[in-house]
C-alpha positions as a Markdown table, in Angstrom:
| # | Residue | x | y | z |
|---|---|---|---|---|
| 1 | Cys | -0.1 | -0.2 | 0.1 |
| 2 | Glu | 1.3 | 3.4 | -0.9 |
| 3 | Phe | 0.3 | 6.7 | 0.6 |
| 4 | Leu | -0.4 | 9.4 | -1.4 |
| 5 | Pro | -0.9 | 13.0 | 0.0 |
| 6 | Pro | -4.2 | 14.9 | -0.9 |
| 7 | Tyr | -4.3 | 16.7 | -4.3 |
| 8 | Ser | -2.9 | 20.0 | -4.6 |
| 9 | Pro | -1.6 | 22.4 | -7.3 |
| 10 | Asp | 1.1 | 23.1 | -5.7 |
| 11 | Phe | 2.4 | 19.5 | -6.6 |
| 12 | Asn | 1.3 | 19.4 | -9.7 |
| 13 | Leu | 3.1 | 21.8 | -11.8 |
| 14 | Ile | 1.2 | 21.2 | -14.9 |
| 15 | Gln | -1.4 | 23.1 | -13.3 |
| 16 | Leu | 0.6 | 26.1 | -13.3 |
| 17 | Ala | 1.4 | 26.1 | -16.9 |
| 18 | Phe | -2.5 | 25.4 | -17.8 |
| 19 | Leu | -3.2 | 28.6 | -15.5 |
| 20 | Ala | -0.8 | 30.4 | -17.7 |
| 21 | Met | -2.4 | 29.4 | -20.6 |
| 22 | Lys | -5.7 | 30.3 | -19.8 |
| 23 | Asn | -4.6 | 33.8 | -18.9 |
| 24 | Gly | -2.9 | 34.6 | -22.3 |
| 25 | Asp | -4.2 | 37.1 | -24.4 |
| 26 | Tyr | -4.4 | 34.5 | -27.2 |
| 27 | Thr | -7.1 | 32.2 | -25.3 |
| 28 | Arg | -9.3 | 35.4 | -24.8 |
| 29 | Leu | -10.6 | 35.3 | -28.3 |
| 30 | Ala | -14.1 | 34.5 | -29.3 |
| 31 | Met | -13.2 | 30.8 | -30.4 |
| 32 | Thr | -16.7 | 30.3 | -31.7 |
| 33 | Glu | -15.9 | 33.0 | -34.5 |
| 34 | Leu | -12.5 | 31.4 | -35.5 |
| 35 | Ser | -12.4 | 28.3 | -37.9 |
| 36 | Asp | -10.6 | 25.2 | -36.7 |
| 37 | Glu | -7.6 | 26.3 | -38.0 |
| 38 | Glu | -7.5 | 29.5 | -36.3 |
| 39 | Ile | -8.4 | 28.0 | -33.1 |
| 40 | Tyr | -5.5 | 25.2 | -33.2 |
| 41 | Ile | -2.9 | 28.2 | -34.0 |
| 42 | Ser | -4.2 | 30.5 | -31.2 |
| 43 | Leu | -3.8 | 27.4 | -28.6 |
| 44 | Leu | -0.3 | 26.7 | -30.1 |
| 45 | Arg | 0.6 | 30.5 | -29.6 |
| 46 | Ala | -0.7 | 30.4 | -25.8 |
| 47 | Leu | 1.4 | 27.4 | -25.4 |
| 48 | Tyr | 4.6 | 29.0 | -26.5 |
| 49 | Ile | 4.3 | 32.0 | -24.3 |
| 50 | Ile | 4.4 | 29.9 | -21.0 |
| 51 | Thr | 8.0 | 30.6 | -19.7 |
| 52 | Pro | 9.6 | 28.0 | -17.2 |
| 53 | Met | 9.0 | 30.8 | -14.6 |
| 54 | Asp | 5.2 | 30.7 | -15.2 |
| 55 | Ile | 5.5 | 27.0 | -14.4 |
| 56 | Phe | 7.4 | 27.3 | -11.3 |
| 57 | Gly | 5.5 | 30.2 | -9.8 |
């Protein structure tokens, strides 16, 4: 049996990356007005603006 601590975003660094991506300018676009290709490009841009400092807080 293995003991696991309770869930905490502090221990899950990917949550900080997702937060930075959600707060980026590129994700504030109205996605319903964009084509599938434009949505994909917007998400890629949001992904690439995340820095290591965003991930580590």
